[in-house]
N, C-alpha and C positions, 0 to 999 in steps of 0.2 A: 417673507412670503415669496415664493418663486412662482412665476407664470411662464408657461411655454405654450406656443400655439403654432400650427403650421400656417403657411402663407395663404392668402386668398387666391382663388382660381383666377386665371388670366388667359389671354389669347395672344397669338402672334398677330401682328398688324402689318399692313403695307406702309411704305414711307408716306403715303397720302392719308393714312389713318384708317383704311378699310380693315375691319376686324376679320381675322382669319385669312386675309389675303397676303400678297407679297408683291414686290416690284422686280422688274428686270431692267438693268441699266440700258438706257437708250430707247426704251419702248414705253409709250404712254399707257395709262390704265385701260382706256377703252380698247385700244389695239390689242393689248395683252388679253383682255376678256374675250375678244373675238377670236384670237388665235387659239386659245386653250379651250374655252367652254362653248364657243360659237355664238355667244350672246353678249351684247354690249352691257347688259344689266347684271349679269351673273359673273362675279369675280372668281377665279380659281383660288382654292385654298392650298396652303402649304401642306406637303405630305410628311407625316412623321415616319421615320424609318426605324426608330427605337424610342425608348422613353427618355426624353430630354431632362426630366427631373432627377434621374439617377446618374449624377455625375461623380458620385463617390468622393474620394479624397481630392479629386481634380478641381472641385468647386472653389472659386476665389472671386475677388472683386471684379476681375475682367471677364470671367466666364462663370456666371451664376448658374447657367444651364449648359447642357451638352449641345453645342451648336452643330455638331456633326450629325445630329438626328433629323435634320430638315432637308428637304429637296423640293424643287418645283413640281407642280402637277404635270402629268403627261397630256398631250393633245387629246381632246375628246372628253376630258374630265367635266363633270357637271357640278363641280364645287363641293362635293361631298367626301373628299379624300381624307379629311380629319375632322374630329369632333371639336366642339367648343369646350372651353375651360379645362383643357388637358394639362396646362402648365400651372405651376404653383409659384406664387410670388414669395418674397423673403418672409420667413417666419419671425417669431418674437420669442426672445428669452429675456426675462426680466427678474432681477433680484431686488426686492424691497426689504430693508432691515430696520429694526427699531431697537433702541436701548432706553430702558426706563429705570429710574432710581427713585424710590420712595424715601423721604426723609421725615421722621417724626419731629414735630415742633412742640406740641402739647398733647395731652391725653386724647383729645378729640380733633386735633388739627395736624395735618401733614401736608407736605409739599411733594409734588412729583416733578422731577426733571426728565426731559425727553430729548432724545436725539434720533431723528428719523432720516433715513437715506432711501431715496427712490432711484432705481437703477444704480445700486450701490457700486457695482464694479465698472460702471460707465461703458457697458457693452454697446457697441454700435448696432443700432437697429435700422436696417435698410428698409426703405419704403417701397421701392420698385426697381425694375431693371428695364433696359431698352428692349422692347418687343417688336420694333420695326425691322423687317428683314428685306434685304435687297440681294438678288442674284445677278450674275452676269449671264451672257447668252449660253455659256457652257454648263450652267446650273450650279456654279460655285458661289458661296456667300461672299460678297465683296465688302459689306459694311461692318465687318468684325472690328473690334477695337484695334487701334494702331499697334498696341503692344503685342497683339497676336497676329500681326501681318496684314490686317485689313485696312480699309480706308475710312472707317467710321469714327476716327478720333478717339479720345479717351473714353467716350461713352457710346461705343459702337454696339452692335447687336449682341445681346446677352450680358452686357456689363451692368452692374448695379449702378444706378444713377441718381438716387435721392435718399436722403436720410429721413426717417419718420419724424415728423414734428413733435416737439415736446419729449423727445427720448433721451435728452442729456441727463446727467446725474443731477439730482436736486437734493440738497441737504436742508433740514428744517430743525430748528432748536426751539424748544418750548418749555414752559413751566406751568403747572396747575397748582392751585391752592385748594385743598379740601378742608371744610370746616363744618 
């Protein structure tokens, strides 16, 4: 049996965890809110300049989304520059296989030998990616993965960072006796 599913909807977050928001190096969240939206309580949202889910053949472990599609909001924004749930997390592709052999023992008796493999090809199933975005004063993303020239380390913004639990290959051997 094969199962395939697209990823769950998710949002960009600020390094402090504010959903839809972002951070700017050297500027606190309250100050940033005042500078952009004019309110300490309303955080600016990141602006989408293209569809970050469409990264084509460029998609890899360090760049799950197209990180060039994000920019900080302009002064005067009221926090409505982008919608919620516009990003998609990693999807799921799973192959489960079974092999059965029926062996006759007597006229009314038989044994069934089974070999079952869940995630038979041991395909990596990623659970999530880093959604925390940090800009510098010039509007450039600074916390990209180090491999892409950023300061975010191995798990910088846009990098896949966790494997879905229970997604490893599982083999199961069994026998049934029918009488």
